Backbone as JSON, one array per atom type, in Angstrom:
{
  "sequence": "MEREWGTTRRCGNCIHTVLEEAIADDLIKENPAAELNYGKRGRKKAYVLSKKQSIDLPEELFAYSQRLSAMIVVELDGGLRPGEVCALSAEDLDMPEEGSWAIWVRRAINRKGEVIAVKDDEERLVYLTDDALEAIAQNIKGRRKGFIFQTDTGKPLRPDYLGTQLRRFRKHLQRKLEKAAEGSDQPIAAVPPFTHRGFRRTFATRGVRSSDVKGTRHLHGHATAEMTTGIYAEPEDESMRKTVEAIQASVGYRGLFNKR",
  "N": [[-47.09, -18.86, 3.79], [-44.22, -17.77, 5.47], [-43.3, -14.47, 6.31], [-40.58, -12.02, 6.38], [-40.1, -9.64, 9.07], [-39.64, -7.03, 8.3], [-40.6, -7.06, 5.65], [-43.31, -7.58, 6.0], [-43.95, -5.31, 7.5], [-43.58, -3.27, 5.59], [-45.52, -3.94, 3.63], [-47.81, -3.68, 5.18], [-47.68, -0.89, 5.65], [-48.07, 0.11, 3.08], [-50.72, -0.79, 2.55], [-52.0, 0.64, 4.59], [-51.59, 3.28, 3.67], [-53.01, 3.35, 1.28], [-55.66, 2.89, 2.25], [-55.95, 5.14, 3.69], [-56.08, 7.12, 1.7], [-58.49, 6.29, 0.62], [-60.19, 7.05, 2.58], [-59.95, 9.85, 2.4], [-61.18, 10.2, 0.03], [-63.78, 9.76, 0.74], [-64.67, 7.15, 0.58], [-64.55, 5.24, 2.57], [-65.03, 5.12, 6.11], [-63.4, 4.69, 8.34], [-59.97, 3.67, 8.99], [-59.15, 0.45, 8.78], [-56.61, -0.54, 9.09], [-55.22, 0.93, 10.82], [-54.63, 0.18, 13.44], [-52.93, -1.88, 13.28], [-50.75, -4.4, 14.41], [-47.52, -5.32, 14.35], [-45.96, -6.79, 15.82], [-42.98, -7.79, 17.77], [-39.85, -6.83, 16.5], [-37.82, -9.29, 15.11], [-34.44, -10.26, 15.42], [-31.73, -11.65, 13.95], [-28.93, -13.41, 15.35], [-25.82, -12.13, 14.9], [-23.1, -13.36, 12.88], [-20.15, -14.64, 14.16], [-16.8, -14.41, 13.41], [-14.26, -16.92, 13.0], [-10.81, -17.3, 14.19], [-9.23, -18.01, 11.95], [-10.86, -17.28, 9.82], [-10.94, -14.61, 10.15], [-8.55, -13.92, 9.18], [-8.46, -14.96, 6.65], [-10.68, -13.77, 5.28], [-10.22, -10.88, 4.85], [-8.09, -11.21, 3.06], [-9.26, -12.5, 0.85], [-11.05, -10.5, 0.21], [-9.28, -8.55, -0.54], [-8.33, -9.28, -3.04], [-10.63, -8.98, -4.43], [-11.62, -6.29, -3.97], [-9.6, -3.75, -3.15], [-10.05, -1.38, -1.7], [-12.4, -1.91, -0.3], [-11.57, -4.11, 1.23], [-9.69, -2.84, 2.86], [-11.3, -1.1, 4.34], [-12.86, -2.95, 5.75], [-10.92, -4.28, 7.23], [-10.17, -2.27, 9.04], [-12.6, -1.84, 10.27], [-12.98, -4.44, 11.41], [-10.71, -4.84, 12.96], [-10.85, -2.73, 14.7], [-13.38, -2.64, 15.87], [-15.32, -0.83, 14.9], [-18.34, 0.88, 13.8], [-20.01, 0.69, 10.6], [-20.77, 3.28, 9.6], [-19.03, 4.82, 11.13], [-16.49, 4.12, 10.26], [-16.67, 5.1, 7.67], [-16.67, 7.81, 8.15], [-14.19, 8.53, 9.14], [-11.36, 10.63, 9.23], [-8.26, 12.03, 7.93], [-7.32, 13.8, 9.74], [-8.01, 12.76, 12.12], [-6.2, 10.88, 12.98], [-3.77, 9.9, 15.41], [-1.02, 9.86, 17.7], [-0.74, 8.71, 20.55], [1.25, 7.67, 22.2], [4.75, 6.89, 21.92], [5.43, 5.24, 18.95], [2.94, 3.97, 18.84], [0.03, 4.05, 17.02], [-3.11, 5.58, 16.73], [-6.64, 6.28, 16.37], [-9.16, 8.75, 16.38], [-12.58, 8.42, 17.02], [-15.06, 10.28, 16.2], [-17.2, 10.98, 14.73], [-19.92, 10.08, 12.43], [-21.25, 8.66, 9.4], [-24.49, 8.92, 8.28], [-27.39, 7.09, 6.95], [-28.4, 8.77, 5.04], [-26.25, 9.97, 4.03], [-25.25, 12.07, 5.59], [-23.0, 13.86, 7.73], [-22.71, 13.22, 11.02], [-22.3, 13.87, 14.51], [-20.97, 11.51, 16.89], [-22.49, 10.0, 19.79], [-21.86, 11.46, 23.07], [-20.82, 9.53, 24.82], [-19.82, 7.74, 23.18], [-17.69, 8.73, 21.75], [-14.37, 8.14, 21.14], [-10.96, 6.97, 21.5], [-9.29, 4.83, 19.39], [-6.96, 2.39, 19.23], [-4.74, 1.33, 16.69], [-4.19, -1.62, 14.83], [-1.26, -3.02, 13.26], [-1.91, -3.78, 10.6], [-4.34, -2.47, 10.14], [-3.44, 0.21, 10.33], [-1.7, 0.3, 8.11], [-3.6, -0.09, 6.14], [-5.0, 2.26, 6.26], [-3.0, 4.1, 5.73], [-2.37, 3.55, 3.02], [-4.66, 4.44, 1.79], [-4.97, 7.16, 2.4], [-2.74, 8.2, 1.25], [-0.63, 9.99, 1.85], [-2.11, 12.32, 2.33], [-3.15, 14.97, 4.48], [-5.55, 15.88, 5.25], [-9.11, 15.51, 4.96], [-11.55, 12.93, 4.21], [-10.68, 9.55, 4.97], [-11.51, 7.28, 3.52], [-12.89, 7.79, 0.56], [-14.87, 9.15, -2.14], [-14.15, 9.68, -5.69], [-14.56, 12.41, -5.86], [-13.95, 13.39, -3.4], [-15.85, 13.16, -1.46], [-17.45, 11.58, 1.44], [-17.78, 7.99, 1.67], [-20.84, 6.19, 1.86], [-22.42, 4.35, 4.43], [-24.24, 2.38, 3.43], [-23.03, 1.73, 1.13], [-20.94, 0.16, 1.93], [-22.4, -2.02, 2.93], [-23.78, -2.97, 0.63], [-21.65, -3.6, -1.07], [-20.46, -5.7, 0.48], [-22.45, -7.59, 0.43], [-22.51, -8.16, -2.31], [-19.94, -9.22, -2.59], [-20.11, -11.59, -1.04], [-21.91, -13.06, -2.7], [-20.23, -13.23, -4.98], [-18.2, -14.79, -3.85], [-19.62, -17.12, -3.26], [-20.31, -18.01, -5.85], [-17.79, -18.54, -6.77], [-17.05, -20.71, -5.2], [-18.89, -22.57, -6.01], [-18.19, -22.97, -8.65], [-15.72, -24.07, -8.35], [-16.44, -26.49, -7.32], [-17.56, -27.84, -9.43], [-18.25, -30.72, -11.28], [-17.52, -32.39, -9.32], [-18.24, -34.71, -6.65], [-18.41, -33.83, -4.18], [-20.12, -31.91, -1.62], [-21.27, -28.54, -1.98], [-19.71, -25.93, -0.36], [-21.13, -23.52, 1.9], [-21.12, -19.98, 1.92], [-20.12, -18.2, 4.75], [-22.47, -16.33, 6.72], [-21.42, -13.58, 7.01], [-21.46, -10.3, 8.36], [-21.55, -6.7, 8.85], [-22.37, -6.14, 11.49], [-21.72, -8.51, 12.61], [-18.96, -8.38, 12.48], [-18.43, -6.5, 14.42], [-19.27, -7.93, 16.67], [-17.46, -9.97, 16.56], [-15.11, -8.59, 17.17], [-15.72, -7.71, 19.81], [-16.04, -10.2, 21.05], [-13.41, -11.23, 20.98], [-12.06, -9.3, 22.49], [-13.24, -9.59, 25.02], [-12.53, -12.19, 25.58], [-9.81, -11.81, 26.0], [-9.82, -11.01, 28.57], [-10.11, -8.36, 29.13], [-12.53, -6.58, 29.73], [-13.31, -3.95, 30.39], [-11.66, -2.33, 28.76], [-12.47, -3.25, 26.23], [-15.12, -2.48, 26.24], [-14.81, 0.26, 26.14], [-13.43, 0.69, 23.69], [-15.43, -0.26, 21.93], [-17.39, 1.64, 22.26], [-19.58, 1.44, 24.02], [-22.07, 1.99, 26.5], [-22.24, 0.58, 28.79], [-20.63, -2.15, 30.46], [-22.01, -4.45, 30.6], [-23.61, -4.48, 28.26], [-21.6, -5.02, 26.37], [-20.62, -7.62, 27.14], [-22.96, -9.07, 27.44], [-24.58, -8.8, 25.09], [-22.99, -8.53, 22.77], [-20.57, -10.15, 22.93], [-19.47, -13.47, 22.43], [-19.67, -16.55, 24.22], [-16.73, -18.15, 25.54], [-14.95, -20.82, 23.87], [-13.52, -22.65, 25.41], [-14.63, -22.23, 27.92], [-17.22, -23.14, 27.47], [-16.82, -25.78, 26.89], [-15.79, -26.74, 29.28], [-18.1, -26.38, 30.87], [-19.87, -28.28, 29.83], [-18.39, -30.57, 30.44], [-18.53, -30.39, 33.28], [-21.27, -30.76, 33.6], [-21.57, -33.41, 32.7], [-20.02, -34.67, 34.63], [-21.56, -34.27, 36.87], [-23.86, -35.68, 36.36], [-22.93, -38.19, 35.78], [-21.17, -40.93, 34.19], [-22.67, -42.65, 31.56], [-22.18, -44.6, 29.54], [-23.66, -45.83, 27.62], [-23.84, -45.83, 24.81], [-21.18, -45.47, 24.15], [-19.03, -47.54, 25.03], [-16.57, -47.99, 27.43]],
  "CA": [[-45.59, -18.56, 3.72], [-43.85, -16.8, 6.58], [-42.59, -13.28, 5.72], [-39.67, -11.22, 7.29], [-40.76, -8.64, 9.79], [-39.52, -5.81, 7.5], [-41.45, -7.19, 4.5], [-44.65, -7.47, 6.59], [-44.18, -3.93, 7.85], [-43.72, -2.45, 4.38], [-46.81, -4.32, 3.05], [-48.8, -3.02, 6.08], [-47.63, 0.54, 5.39], [-48.71, 0.3, 1.76], [-52.19, -0.97, 2.74], [-52.47, 1.75, 5.44], [-51.62, 4.49, 2.86], [-54.12, 3.21, 0.3], [-56.9, 3.11, 2.98], [-56.01, 6.6, 4.09], [-56.61, 7.8, 0.53], [-59.93, 5.93, 0.46], [-60.91, 7.86, 3.56], [-59.97, 11.15, 1.88], [-62.13, 10.19, -1.07], [-65.1, 9.43, 1.29], [-65.07, 5.8, 0.24], [-64.74, 4.49, 3.82], [-65.09, 6.14, 7.24], [-62.23, 4.46, 9.21], [-58.92, 2.9, 8.42], [-58.97, -0.71, 9.59], [-55.21, -0.88, 9.22], [-54.63, 1.9, 11.74], [-54.23, -0.46, 14.68], [-52.16, -3.13, 12.99], [-49.59, -4.7, 15.28], [-46.59, -6.16, 13.61], [-45.15, -7.66, 16.73], [-41.64, -7.38, 17.98], [-38.95, -7.17, 15.38], [-36.82, -10.27, 15.45], [-33.12, -9.93, 14.88], [-30.86, -12.82, 14.03], [-27.66, -13.23, 15.93], [-24.78, -11.93, 13.89], [-22.19, -14.4, 12.77], [-18.85, -14.28, 14.65], [-15.73, -15.05, 12.64], [-13.21, -17.61, 13.73], [-9.5, -16.67, 13.96], [-8.77, -18.24, 10.54], [-11.76, -16.55, 8.97], [-10.49, -13.19, 10.31], [-7.32, -13.71, 8.4], [-8.72, -15.3, 5.23], [-11.65, -12.92, 4.73], [-9.67, -9.67, 4.32], [-7.25, -11.59, 1.93], [-10.15, -12.73, -0.23], [-11.64, -9.22, -0.14], [-8.2, -7.79, -1.18], [-8.34, -9.67, -4.42], [-11.95, -8.47, -4.95], [-11.67, -4.81, -3.87], [-8.62, -3.36, -2.16], [-10.56, -0.35, -0.76], [-13.33, -2.63, 0.58], [-10.78, -4.83, 2.16], [-9.07, -1.89, 3.84], [-12.36, -0.6, 5.29], [-13.24, -4.12, 6.59], [-9.8, -4.48, 8.2], [-10.25, -1.17, 10.08], [-13.81, -2.17, 11.07], [-12.89, -5.68, 12.12], [-9.69, -4.71, 14.0], [-11.13, -1.69, 15.63], [-14.76, -2.73, 16.31], [-16.08, 0.34, 14.55], [-19.56, 0.69, 13.03], [-19.75, 1.06, 9.23], [-20.86, 4.65, 9.48], [-17.92, 5.44, 11.78], [-15.42, 3.91, 9.3], [-16.87, 6.05, 6.5], [-16.52, 9.2, 8.57], [-12.86, 8.78, 9.57], [-10.61, 11.51, 8.44], [-6.87, 12.02, 8.19], [-7.06, 14.61, 10.94], [-8.36, 11.98, 13.36], [-5.05, 10.09, 13.37], [-3.09, 10.44, 16.61], [0.03, 9.04, 18.3], [-0.73, 9.0, 22.0], [2.53, 7.32, 22.73], [5.74, 6.57, 20.81], [5.29, 3.87, 18.28], [1.52, 3.5, 18.82], [-0.92, 4.9, 16.31], [-4.53, 5.43, 17.13], [-7.51, 7.18, 15.59], [-10.34, 9.3, 17.11], [-13.89, 8.16, 16.47], [-15.85, 11.48, 16.66], [-18.42, 11.28, 13.88], [-20.38, 8.96, 11.62], [-22.06, 8.98, 8.27], [-25.83, 8.19, 8.38], [-27.88, 6.47, 5.66], [-28.61, 9.85, 4.08], [-24.91, 10.58, 3.67], [-24.94, 13.23, 6.34], [-22.02, 13.75, 8.75], [-23.25, 13.49, 12.33], [-21.38, 13.59, 15.64], [-21.35, 10.39, 17.69], [-22.93, 10.39, 21.14], [-20.75, 11.73, 23.98], [-20.19, 8.34, 25.46], [-19.28, 6.92, 22.05], [-16.52, 9.34, 21.22], [-13.31, 7.4, 21.74], [-9.68, 6.82, 20.81], [-9.13, 3.46, 19.07], [-5.64, 2.01, 18.8], [-4.76, 0.64, 15.39], [-3.27, -2.73, 14.56], [-0.36, -2.72, 12.16], [-2.6, -4.02, 9.37], [-5.24, -1.35, 10.01], [-2.64, 1.41, 10.1], [-1.21, 0.29, 6.72], [-4.74, 0.03, 5.25], [-5.34, 3.69, 6.25], [-1.86, 4.85, 5.07], [-2.5, 3.37, 1.65], [-5.8, 5.14, 1.28], [-4.76, 8.64, 2.49], [-1.7, 8.47, 0.27], [0.1, 11.21, 2.23], [-3.0, 13.46, 2.59], [-3.27, 15.26, 5.94], [-6.95, 16.31, 5.47], [-10.16, 14.86, 4.17], [-11.94, 11.54, 4.58], [-9.69, 8.47, 4.65], [-12.16, 6.51, 2.49], [-13.7, 8.77, -0.12], [-15.17, 8.99, -3.57], [-13.24, 10.42, -6.56], [-14.76, 13.84, -5.69], [-13.61, 13.79, -2.08], [-16.97, 12.98, -0.51], [-17.32, 10.29, 2.13], [-18.57, 6.85, 1.3], [-21.92, 5.98, 2.75], [-22.43, 2.94, 5.05], [-24.96, 1.4, 2.62], [-22.08, 1.27, 0.11], [-20.28, -1.02, 2.52], [-23.36, -3.12, 3.03], [-23.99, -3.46, -0.7], [-20.41, -4.27, -1.54], [-20.25, -6.94, 1.19], [-23.43, -8.63, -0.08], [-22.04, -8.58, -3.67], [-18.78, -10.06, -2.44], [-20.59, -12.9, -0.65], [-22.37, -13.71, -3.96], [-19.06, -13.52, -5.75], [-17.46, -15.92, -3.22], [-20.42, -18.31, -3.4], [-20.12, -18.48, -7.22], [-16.46, -19.14, -6.85], [-17.06, -22.01, -4.55], [-19.73, -23.44, -6.9], [-17.37, -23.24, -9.83], [-14.67, -25.01, -7.9], [-17.04, -27.8, -7.07], [-18.13, -28.44, -10.66], [-17.68, -32.07, -11.66], [-17.15, -33.14, -8.12], [-19.32, -35.29, -5.87], [-18.33, -33.14, -2.84], [-21.08, -30.88, -1.41], [-20.78, -27.2, -2.17], [-19.71, -25.24, 0.94], [-21.91, -22.29, 1.93], [-20.36, -18.87, 2.39], [-20.6, -17.83, 6.06], [-23.32, -15.11, 6.66], [-20.71, -12.54, 7.74], [-22.08, -9.01, 8.25], [-20.9, -5.7, 9.65], [-22.7, -6.31, 12.89], [-20.98, -9.67, 12.99], [-17.6, -7.92, 12.68], [-18.39, -5.87, 15.8], [-19.4, -8.99, 17.63], [-16.17, -10.63, 16.55], [-14.17, -7.74, 17.93], [-16.06, -7.8, 21.17], [-15.73, -11.56, 21.57], [-11.98, -11.37, 21.14], [-11.67, -8.49, 23.59], [-13.68, -10.17, 26.31], [-11.75, -13.36, 25.83], [-8.57, -11.39, 26.47], [-10.11, -10.64, 29.97], [-10.15, -6.89, 29.33], [-13.87, -6.15, 29.48], [-13.45, -2.49, 30.43], [-11.05, -1.76, 27.55], [-13.28, -3.62, 25.13], [-16.33, -1.62, 26.3], [-14.48, 1.64, 25.67], [-13.2, 0.59, 22.22], [-16.63, -0.51, 21.27], [-18.26, 2.72, 22.36], [-20.68, 1.01, 24.72], [-22.32, 2.74, 27.64], [-22.0, -0.33, 29.94], [-19.91, -3.46, 30.18], [-23.1, -5.48, 30.44], [-23.91, -4.49, 26.79], [-20.5, -5.67, 25.66], [-20.53, -8.99, 27.46], [-24.3, -9.77, 27.34], [-25.18, -8.71, 23.75], [-21.97, -8.68, 21.63], [-19.49, -11.13, 23.04], [-19.84, -14.84, 22.42], [-18.95, -17.28, 25.28], [-15.48, -18.7, 25.11], [-15.12, -22.17, 23.63], [-13.02, -23.39, 26.53], [-15.58, -22.17, 29.02], [-18.36, -23.94, 27.13], [-16.34, -27.17, 27.03], [-15.75, -27.09, 30.73], [-19.45, -26.47, 31.34], [-20.36, -29.62, 29.42], [-17.7, -31.5, 31.33], [-19.09, -30.38, 34.64], [-22.62, -31.39, 33.54], [-21.37, -34.86, 32.63], [-19.53, -35.18, 35.94], [-22.61, -34.19, 37.89], [-24.78, -36.72, 35.98], [-22.29, -39.51, 35.82], [-20.95, -41.48, 32.88], [-23.64, -43.69, 31.27], [-21.51, -45.64, 28.72], [-24.71, -46.59, 26.93], [-23.44, -46.01, 23.44], [-19.74, -45.45, 24.03], [-18.47, -48.38, 26.02], [-15.17, -47.8, 27.68]],
  "C": [[-45.26, -17.51, 4.71], [-43.01, -15.68, 5.91], [-41.65, -12.73, 6.79], [-40.53, -10.18, 7.88], [-40.76, -7.36, 8.9], [-40.48, -5.87, 6.29], [-42.97, -7.01, 4.92], [-44.97, -5.99, 6.94], [-44.39, -3.01, 6.61], [-45.09, -2.69, 3.67], [-47.95, -3.59, 3.84], [-48.87, -1.45, 5.8], [-48.27, 0.91, 4.09], [-50.28, 0.23, 1.9], [-52.7, 0.2, 3.56], [-52.58, 3.05, 4.58], [-52.77, 4.47, 1.93], [-55.47, 3.42, 1.03], [-57.1, 4.57, 3.42], [-56.47, 7.49, 2.89], [-58.07, 7.5, 0.29], [-60.74, 6.74, 1.42], [-61.02, 9.3, 3.02], [-60.92, 11.26, 0.71], [-63.59, 9.85, -0.59], [-65.59, 8.06, 0.91], [-65.33, 4.94, 1.49], [-64.61, 5.56, 4.96], [-63.88, 5.92, 8.12], [-61.18, 3.58, 8.47], [-58.77, 1.64, 9.3], [-57.56, -1.16, 9.86], [-54.48, 0.06, 10.23], [-54.07, 1.29, 13.01], [-53.44, -1.72, 14.46], [-50.96, -3.23, 13.91], [-48.74, -5.72, 14.61], [-45.71, -7.05, 14.56], [-43.76, -7.08, 16.93], [-40.7, -7.83, 16.87], [-37.93, -8.17, 15.83], [-35.52, -9.91, 14.78], [-32.19, -11.16, 15.06], [-29.51, -12.44, 14.64], [-26.61, -13.14, 14.88], [-23.64, -12.95, 14.0], [-20.76, -13.86, 13.24], [-17.74, -15.09, 13.93], [-14.73, -15.8, 13.52], [-11.84, -16.89, 13.44], [-9.05, -16.86, 12.52], [-9.57, -17.37, 9.61], [-11.37, -15.03, 8.97], [-9.28, -12.86, 9.51], [-7.64, -13.87, 6.92], [-9.66, -14.33, 4.58], [-11.01, -11.63, 4.11], [-8.71, -10.04, 3.07], [-8.11, -11.83, 0.72], [-10.7, -11.43, -0.76], [-10.6, -8.39, -0.88], [-8.18, -8.05, -2.68], [-9.57, -9.14, -5.17], [-11.99, -6.99, -5.1], [-10.67, -4.39, -2.8], [-9.19, -2.33, -1.17], [-11.62, -0.99, 0.16], [-12.59, -3.44, 1.64], [-10.16, -3.97, 3.22], [-10.11, -1.44, 4.82], [-12.84, -1.74, 6.25], [-12.18, -4.38, 7.58], [-9.86, -3.48, 9.37], [-11.5, -1.47, 10.94], [-13.58, -3.4, 11.94], [-11.8, -5.54, 13.23], [-9.92, -3.62, 14.99], [-12.55, -1.69, 16.27], [-15.64, -1.53, 16.01], [-17.4, -0.02, 13.77], [-19.25, 1.15, 11.58], [-19.79, 2.58, 8.99], [-19.67, 5.42, 10.08], [-16.65, 5.28, 10.87], [-15.43, 4.89, 8.2], [-16.55, 7.44, 6.86], [-15.05, 9.53, 9.06], [-12.14, 9.7, 8.66], [-9.15, 11.49, 8.76], [-6.52, 12.78, 9.44], [-7.29, 13.89, 12.28], [-7.21, 11.1, 13.78], [-4.26, 10.74, 14.49], [-2.0, 9.39, 17.01], [0.13, 9.3, 19.75], [0.51, 8.66, 22.72], [3.47, 6.87, 21.66], [5.62, 5.24, 20.27], [3.87, 3.31, 18.23], [0.61, 4.47, 18.15], [-2.33, 4.57, 16.69], [-5.38, 6.44, 16.27], [-8.75, 7.53, 16.43], [-11.57, 8.97, 16.32], [-14.79, 9.28, 16.97], [-17.11, 11.69, 15.86], [-18.82, 10.02, 13.09], [-21.15, 9.47, 10.41], [-23.4, 8.22, 8.37], [-26.22, 7.7, 6.99], [-28.17, 7.53, 4.58], [-27.35, 10.47, 3.52], [-24.54, 11.8, 4.42], [-23.92, 12.88, 7.43], [-22.67, 14.1, 10.11], [-22.22, 13.12, 13.47], [-21.9, 12.36, 16.4], [-21.77, 10.86, 19.06], [-21.69, 10.63, 22.0], [-20.02, 10.55, 24.46], [-19.61, 7.38, 24.41], [-18.05, 7.46, 21.35], [-15.34, 8.66, 21.89], [-12.03, 7.37, 20.83], [-9.45, 5.32, 20.64], [-7.7, 3.19, 18.56], [-5.67, 1.21, 17.59], [-3.77, -0.48, 15.41], [-2.36, -2.31, 13.36], [-1.04, -2.8, 10.77], [-3.59, -2.84, 9.04], [-4.56, -0.04, 9.7], [-2.15, 1.42, 8.61], [-2.43, 0.48, 5.78], [-5.14, 1.57, 5.13], [-4.31, 4.47, 5.53], [-2.01, 4.73, 3.54], [-3.68, 4.12, 0.95], [-5.71, 6.67, 1.48], [-3.66, 9.13, 1.53], [-0.98, 9.86, 0.58], [-0.75, 12.42, 2.52], [-3.04, 13.73, 4.12], [-4.7, 15.77, 6.32], [-7.85, 15.48, 4.64], [-10.42, 13.4, 4.71], [-10.9, 10.54, 4.13], [-10.25, 7.68, 3.41], [-13.17, 7.37, 1.82], [-13.9, 8.44, -1.54], [-14.1, 9.79, -4.33], [-13.35, 11.95, -6.35], [-14.48, 14.33, -4.27], [-14.75, 13.66, -1.04], [-16.8, 11.64, 0.22], [-18.2, 9.2, 1.53], [-19.69, 6.64, 2.33], [-21.92, 4.53, 3.26], [-23.26, 1.98, 4.22], [-24.1, 0.96, 1.45], [-21.37, 0.11, 0.68], [-21.18, -2.21, 2.57], [-23.59, -3.77, 1.67], [-22.78, -4.19, -1.25], [-20.14, -5.59, -0.81], [-21.15, -8.01, 0.71], [-22.96, -9.12, -1.45], [-20.83, -9.52, -3.55], [-19.18, -11.42, -1.91], [-21.19, -13.69, -1.8], [-21.21, -14.14, -4.84], [-18.35, -14.75, -5.2], [-18.28, -17.24, -3.4], [-20.32, -18.91, -4.85], [-18.77, -19.08, -7.44], [-16.31, -20.52, -6.29], [-17.81, -23.07, -5.46], [-18.96, -23.85, -8.08], [-16.31, -24.26, -9.56], [-15.14, -26.43, -7.68], [-17.64, -28.46, -8.28], [-17.44, -29.75, -11.01], [-17.22, -32.87, -10.45], [-18.35, -33.6, -7.39], [-19.36, -34.59, -4.5], [-19.48, -32.1, -2.74], [-20.48, -29.53, -1.51], [-20.89, -26.48, -0.77], [-20.49, -23.91, 0.78], [-21.05, -21.16, 2.49], [-20.92, -18.38, 3.77], [-21.41, -16.52, 5.94], [-22.67, -14.0, 7.42], [-21.34, -11.13, 7.37], [-21.27, -7.97, 9.04], [-21.14, -5.75, 11.1], [-21.92, -7.53, 13.39], [-19.48, -9.34, 13.24], [-17.41, -7.29, 14.03], [-18.49, -6.91, 16.86], [-18.13, -9.81, 17.71], [-15.14, -9.89, 17.4], [-14.46, -7.87, 19.45], [-15.76, -9.14, 21.82], [-14.27, -11.72, 21.9], [-11.53, -10.55, 22.33], [-12.07, -9.07, 24.97], [-12.89, -11.41, 26.66], [-10.32, -13.0, 26.37], [-8.64, -10.9, 27.93], [-10.03, -9.06, 30.19], [-11.52, -6.35, 28.9], [-13.97, -4.59, 29.41], [-12.8, -1.81, 29.18], [-11.86, -2.0, 26.3], [-14.54, -2.75, 25.05], [-16.0, -0.24, 25.72], [-14.22, 1.61, 24.17], [-14.42, 0.47, 21.4], [-17.63, 0.68, 21.27], [-19.55, 2.36, 23.1], [-20.87, 1.77, 26.06], [-22.02, 1.91, 28.9], [-21.29, -1.56, 29.52], [-20.86, -4.59, 30.02], [-23.52, -5.6, 28.93], [-22.88, -5.27, 26.02], [-20.53, -7.17, 25.9], [-21.82, -9.71, 27.2], [-24.88, -9.84, 25.92], [-24.15, -9.05, 22.65], [-21.1, -9.87, 21.69], [-20.07, -12.54, 23.14], [-19.1, -15.49, 23.57], [-17.72, -17.96, 24.67], [-15.59, -20.23, 24.99], [-14.64, -23.0, 24.78], [-13.94, -23.43, 27.61], [-16.81, -23.06, 28.7], [-17.98, -25.43, 27.3], [-16.34, -27.61, 28.49], [-17.16, -27.2, 31.35], [-20.06, -27.79, 31.05], [-19.7, -30.73, 30.29], [-18.24, -31.61, 32.74], [-20.54, -30.97, 34.68], [-22.51, -32.91, 33.53], [-20.91, -35.45, 33.99], [-20.64, -35.24, 36.99], [-23.7, -35.34, 37.62], [-24.22, -38.12, 36.17], [-22.18, -40.11, 34.46], [-21.86, -42.66, 32.62], [-22.95, -44.87, 30.54], [-22.52, -46.46, 27.99], [-24.35, -46.9, 25.51], [-21.94, -46.05, 23.21], [-19.13, -46.27, 25.18], [-16.98, -48.16, 26.2], [-14.83, -48.33, 29.06]]
}
């Protein structure tokens, strides 16, 4: 049975620790697990949301958890990382020009719950969509200080909270689809594997499709445009369709199965 890279690594670390204790007890001389090679960590390509899913998902989330929906809207519309969304504060809001609201991304919350400054090339001003601005306004409730998304005691939420809540929501949505399909012969639809990394890829894909690679790179906090276009952005559907048409034109029409 094939295991995930992380599972294999954790098992290997446990074996390594046990063997190290055996060495300390003079049971063995060397640790045979010391040179274990786990190979290169594989990473699945994150799911990019369609235009319809980008509208429907926050609406479904709103009925499930208004705070989670608000955080996802800011993340999805601004291309922010989960830790950056958690670290946003009311003081970061800015109006660089009349009628346009934006927010400074200057810090992030790590997995330990610590506030850390973002890298110099990742500090940026992100303009807010109307929906993202309203999501923020409803969470600060007139406050001028403090974290926008916070616990009841005023502490920032941790990025693993976002990850856990999103996984729970996916399960909730799958159960909802299964219940709706009860008594029907129709197959049960699978919930798309949307993730926080997928939200960033969705933002980058839309930005690149708008032909503003430089602006998308800045909003994403990437060091180079190549990272934005080569790693995060998906190719445009129209471009892929034209590529296939060009391939067919170069080969010629067979008409083997589709007579015309």
